MIVO-843059 format. One record per residue: z negated, x negated, y of N, C-alpha, C, O in turn; residue number from 0. Coordinates in steps of 0.02 Angstrom, whole numbers, plus 32768, in hexadecimal, padded with zeros to 4 digits. Layout:
% residues N
<nw Z&nu X&nv Y&caw Z&cau X&cav Y&cw Z&cu X&cv Y&ow Z&ou X&ov Y&i NUM>
...
//
This chain:
% residues 65
<nw 24C6&nu AC6E&nv 2973&caw 24CD&cau AC2B&cav 298C&cw 248B&cu AC07&cv 2988&ow 2457&ou AC25&ov 2998&i 0>
<nw 248A&nu ABC7&nv 2973&caw 2448&cau ABA2&cav 296A&cw 2440&cu AB75&cv 29A6&ow 246F&ou AB59&ov 29C2&i 1>
<nw 2400&nu AB6F&nv 29B7&caw 23F3&cau AB41&cav 29F3&cw 23E6&cu AAFC&cv 29D6&ow 23BE&ou AAF2&ov 29A8&i 2>
<nw 240A&nu AACB&nv 29F3&caw 2406&cau AA87&cav 29DD&cw 23CB&cu AA65&cv 29F9&ow 23C2&ou AA2A&ov 29EB&i 3>
<nw 23A0&nu AA88&nv 2A24&caw 2366&cau AA64&cav 2A44&cw 2320&cu AA7A&cv 2A2A&ow 22EF&ou AA56&ov 2A2D&i 4>
<nw 2322&nu AABA&nv 2A0E&caw 22E4&cau AACC&cav 29F3&cw 22E7&cu AACA&cv 29A6&ow 2314&ou AAE6&ov 2986&i 5>
<nw 22B6&nu AAA8&nv 298A&caw 22B4&cau AAA4&cav 293F&cw 2284&cu AAD4&cv 2925&ow 2249&ou AAD3&ov 2938&i 6>
<nw 229C&nu AB01&nv 28F5&caw 2270&cau AB34&cav 28D3&cw 2243&cu AB0E&cv 289F&ow 2209&ou AB20&ov 2894&i 7>
<nw 2260&nu AAD9&nv 2880&caw 2236&cau AAB4&cav 2851&cw 2254&cu AA6C&cv 2848&ow 228E&ou AA60&ov 2856&i 8>
<nw 222C&nu AA40&nv 2831&caw 223F&cau A9FC&cav 2824&cw 2223&cu A9E8&cv 27DD&ow 21E7&ou A9EC&ov 27D3&i 9>
<nw 224C&nu A9D6&nv 27AF&caw 223D&cau A9C3&cav 276C&cw 224B&cu A977&cv 2761&ow 2282&ou A960&ov 2770&i 10>
<nw 221D&nu A952&nv 2748&caw 222A&cau A90E&cav 2739&cw 2225&cu A909&cv 26EC&ow 21F7&ou A922&ov 26CC&i 11>
<nw 225A&nu A8E5&nv 26D1&caw 225A&cau A8DA&cav 2686&cw 2254&cu A890&cv 267E&ow 2278&ou A86A&ov 269F&i 12>
<nw 2229&nu A879&nv 2654&caw 2220&cau A832&cav 2647&cw 222A&cu A81F&cv 25FC&ow 220E&ou A841&ov 25D1&i 13>
<nw 2250&nu A7EE&nv 25EB&caw 2257&cau A7D9&cav 25AD&cw 2249&cu A78F&cv 25A6&ow 2266&ou A767&ov 25CB&i 14>
<nw 221E&nu A77C&nv 2576&caw 2208&cau A73B&cav 256B&cw 2229&cu A71E&cv 252C&ow 2220&ou A73C&ov 24F6&i 15>
<nw 224C&nu A6E8&nv 252E&caw 226D&cau A6C6&cav 24F8&cw 2253&cu A67F&cv 24F1&ow 2250&ou A658&ov 2521&i 16>
<nw 2241&nu A670&nv 24B4&caw 2232&cau A628&cav 24A0&cw 2264&cu A60A&cv 2474&ow 2280&ou A62B&ov 2448&i 17>
<nw 2270&nu A5CC&nv 247F&caw 22A5&cau A5A9&cav 2454&cw 2285&cu A571&cv 2428&ow 226B&ou A53F&ov 2440&i 18>
<nw 2289&nu A57F&nv 23E6&caw 226C&cau A54C&cav 23B3&cw 2299&cu A50F&cv 23B0&ow 22D6&ou A513&ov 23B6&i 19>
<nw 2279&nu A4DA&nv 23A6&caw 22A1&cau A49D&cav 2396&cw 22B2&cu A49B&cv 234B&ow 22A8&ou A4CE&ov 232B&i 20>
<nw 22CA&nu A465&nv 232E&caw 22DE&cau A45E&cav 22EA&cw 229E&cu A466&cv 22BD&ow 22A1&ou A47E&ov 2284&i 21>
<nw 2265&nu A450&nv 22DB&caw 2226&cau A455&cav 22AC&cw 21FE&cu A49B&cv 22B7&ow 21C4&ou A4A3&ov 22A4&i 22>
<nw 2222&nu A4C8&nv 22D4&caw 2206&cau A50A&cav 22E7&cw 21C9&cu A508&cv 2313&ow 219E&ou A534&ov 2310&i 23>
<nw 21C6&nu A4D4&nv 233D&caw 2194&cau A4D0&cav 2376&cw 21B8&cu A4F1&cv 23B4&ow 21F3&ou A4E6&ov 23C1&i 24>
<nw 2192&nu A516&nv 23D5&caw 21AC&cau A535&cav 2415&cw 21A4&cu A503&cv 244D&ow 216B&ou A4F4&ov 2462&i 25>
<nw 21DB&nu A4E9&nv 2466&caw 21DD&cau A4B3&cav 2494&cw 21E3&cu A4D3&cv 24E0&ow 21C7&ou A4B8&ov 2510&i 26>
<nw 2208&nu A509&nv 24E5&caw 220F&cau A525&cav 2528&cw 221C&cu A572&cv 2524&ow 2222&ou A590&ov 24EF&i 27>
<nw 2220&nu A58E&nv 255C&caw 2229&cau A5D8&cav 255E&cw 223E&cu A5EB&cv 25A3&ow 223E&ou A5C2&ov 25D1&i 28>
<nw 224E&nu A629&nv 25A9&caw 2263&cau A642&cav 25EC&cw 2255&cu A68F&cv 25EE&ow 2255&ou A6B1&ov 25BB&i 29>
<nw 224B&nu A6A6&nv 2628&caw 223E&cau A6EE&cav 263D&cw 227C&cu A702&cv 2660&ow 2293&ou A6E0&ov 268E&i 30>
<nw 2296&nu A738&nv 264C&caw 22CF&cau A759&cav 2671&cw 22B2&cu A79F&cv 268E&ow 229B&ou A7CB&ov 266A&i 31>
<nw 22B6&nu A7A1&nv 26CC&caw 22A1&cau A7E2&cav 26EC&cw 22DC&cu A806&cv 270B&ow 2306&ou A7E7&ov 272D&i 32>
<nw 22E1&nu A844&nv 2700&caw 2311&cau A870&cav 2715&cw 22EF&cu A8A9&cv 273B&ow 22C0&ou A8C9&ov 2723&i 33>
<nw 2307&nu A8B4&nv 2777&caw 22EA&cau A8E7&cav 27A5&cw 231C&cu A91D&cv 27AE&ow 2355&ou A910&ov 27C2&i 34>
<nw 230A&nu A95A&nv 279F&caw 2333&cau A993&cav 27A5&cw 230E&cu A9C9&cv 27DA&ow 22D3&ou A9DB&ov 27D5&i 35>
<nw 233B&nu A9DC&nv 2809&caw 2326&cau AA0A&cav 283E&cw 2345&cu AA50&cv 2832&ow 2381&ou AA56&ov 2824&i 36>
<nw 231C&nu AA84&nv 2837&caw 2339&cau AAC5&cav 2837&cw 2334&cu AAE0&cv 287F&ow 22FD&ou AAE6&ov 289A&i 37>
<nw 236B&nu AAEE&nv 289B&caw 236F&cau AB03&cav 28E2&cw 2361&cu AB4D&cv 28EE&ow 236E&ou AB77&ov 28C4&i 38>
<nw 2347&nu AB5B&nv 2924&caw 2335&cau AB9F&cav 2935&cw 2373&cu ABC5&cv 294C&ow 23A7&ou ABA8&ov 295B&i 39>
<nw 236C&nu AC08&nv 294F&caw 23A3&cau AC31&cav 296D&cw 239F&cu AC2A&cv 29B9&ow 2369&ou AC23&ov 29D5&i 40>
<nw 23DA&nu AC2D&nv 29D9&caw 23DC&cau AC2B&cav 2A20&cw 23B9&cu AC63&cv 2A39&ow 23C1&ou AC9B&ov 2A21&i 41>
<nw 238E&nu AC56&nv 2A71&caw 2366&cau AC8B&cav 2A93&cw 238D&cu ACA9&cv 2AD0&ow 2375&ou ACD5&ov 2AF3&i 42>
<nw 23C9&nu AC90&nv 2ADA&caw 23F8&cau ACA3&cav 2B0E&cw 23D2&cu ACB5&cv 2B53&ow 23B5&ou AC89&ov 2B73&i 43>
<nw 23D2&nu ACF4&nv 2B66&caw 23B2&cau AD08&cav 2BA3&cw 236C&cu ACF4&cv 2BB0&ow 2356&ou ACEF&ov 2BE9&i 44>
<nw 2347&nu ACE8&nv 2B78&caw 2301&cau ACD8&cav 2B7C&cw 22F3&cu AC89&cv 2B81&ow 22BA&ou AC71&ov 2B82&i 45>
<nw 232B&nu AC64&nv 2B84&caw 2326&cau AC1C&cav 2B8A&cw 2338&cu AC02&cv 2BD1&ow 2369&ou AC1A&ov 2BED&i 46>
<nw 2314&nu ABD7&nv 2BEC&caw 231F&cau ABB8&cav 2C2E&cw 2361&cu AB92&cv 2C38&ow 2377&ou AB85&ov 2C70&i 47>
<nw 2382&nu AB7F&nv 2BFD&caw 23C4&cau AB5F&cav 2BFF&cw 23FF&cu AB8D&cv 2BFF&ow 2438&ou AB77&ov 2C04&i 48>
<nw 23F2&nu ABCE&nv 2BF8&caw 2426&cau AC00&cav 2BF2&cw 2438&cu AC1A&cv 2C36&ow 2411&ou AC3A&ov 2C58&i 49>
<nw 2478&nu AC0A&nv 2C4B&caw 2491&cau AC1E&cav 2C8D&cw 24D8&cu AC3C&cv 2C87&ow 2501&ou AC1F&ov 2C63&i 50>
<nw 24E9&nu AC72&nv 2CA9&caw 252F&cau AC85&cav 2CAA&cw 254A&cu AC98&cv 2C60&ow 2585&ou AC91&ov 2C52&i 51>
<nw 251D&nu ACAD&nv 2C33&caw 2532&cau ACC0&cav 2BF2&cw 253F&cu AC88&cv 2BBF&ow 255E&ou AC91&ov 2B8B&i 52>
<nw 2524&nu AC4B&nv 2BD5&caw 252D&cau AC11&cav 2BA4&cw 24F3&cu ABE0&cv 2BAC&ow 24CE&ou ABDF&ov 2BDE&i 53>
<nw 24EC&nu ABB4&nv 2B77&caw 24BD&cau AB7E&cav 2B7C&cw 24D4&cu AB4B&cv 2BA9&ow 250E&ou AB36&ov 2BA5&i 54>
<nw 24A8&nu AB32&nv 2BD7&caw 24BC&cau AB00&cav 2C02&cw 2494&cu AABF&cv 2BFE&ow 248C&ou AA9C&ov 2C30&i 55>
<nw 247B&nu AAAF&nv 2BC0&caw 245C&cau AA6D&cav 2BB2&cw 2492&cu AA3E&cv 2BB0&ow 24C6&ou AA4B&ov 2B92&i 56>
<nw 2487&nu AA07&nv 2BCE&caw 24BD&cau A9CE&cav 2BD4&cw 24CF&cu A9A8&cv 2B93&ow 250A&ou A99D&ov 2B86&i 57>
<nw 249D&nu A994&nv 2B6A&caw 24A6&cau A96A&cav 2B32&cw 2470&cu A976&cv 2AFB&ow 2439&ou A98D&ov 2B09&i 58>
<nw 2480&nu A968&nv 2AC1&caw 244D&cau A972&cav 2A8B&cw 2449&cu A935&cv 2A5F&ow 247C&ou A915&ov 2A52&i 59>
<nw 240F&nu A924&nv 2A48&caw 2401&cau A8F0&cav 2A16&cw 23D4&cu A90E&cv 29E1&ow 239D&ou A923&ov 29F1&i 60>
<nw 23E8&nu A912&nv 29A5&caw 23C0&cau A929&cav 296F&cw 2392&cu A8F4&cv 294E&ow 236A&ou A900&ov 2921&i 61>
<nw 239D&nu A8B7&nv 296A&caw 2371&cau A87E&cav 2952&cw 2329&cu A88A&cv 2966&ow 231C&ou A8AA&ov 2999&i 62>
<nw 22FD&nu A873&nv 2941&caw 22B7&cau A87C&cav 294B&cw 229B&cu A841&cv 2978&ow 2261&ou A82D&ov 2971&i 63>
<nw 22C2&nu A828&nv 29A3&caw 22AE&cau A7F3&cav 29CD&cw 229E&cu A807&cv 2A12&ow 228D&ou A7DD&ov 2A3C&i 64>
//
């Protein structure tokens, strides 16, 4: 079982794209960022949220906010 609260690692991938116009001049561009999280294995009895044989955290958000 993976823990949705503890992240083993966080990897951010960025891609930069430029768009040329008809005269081959670069007029604009954009950066696309993708964030990937690798979750840790559940620590079960070693975790403060583990009670009565199950995880008792109420909610999870994998957003980086």
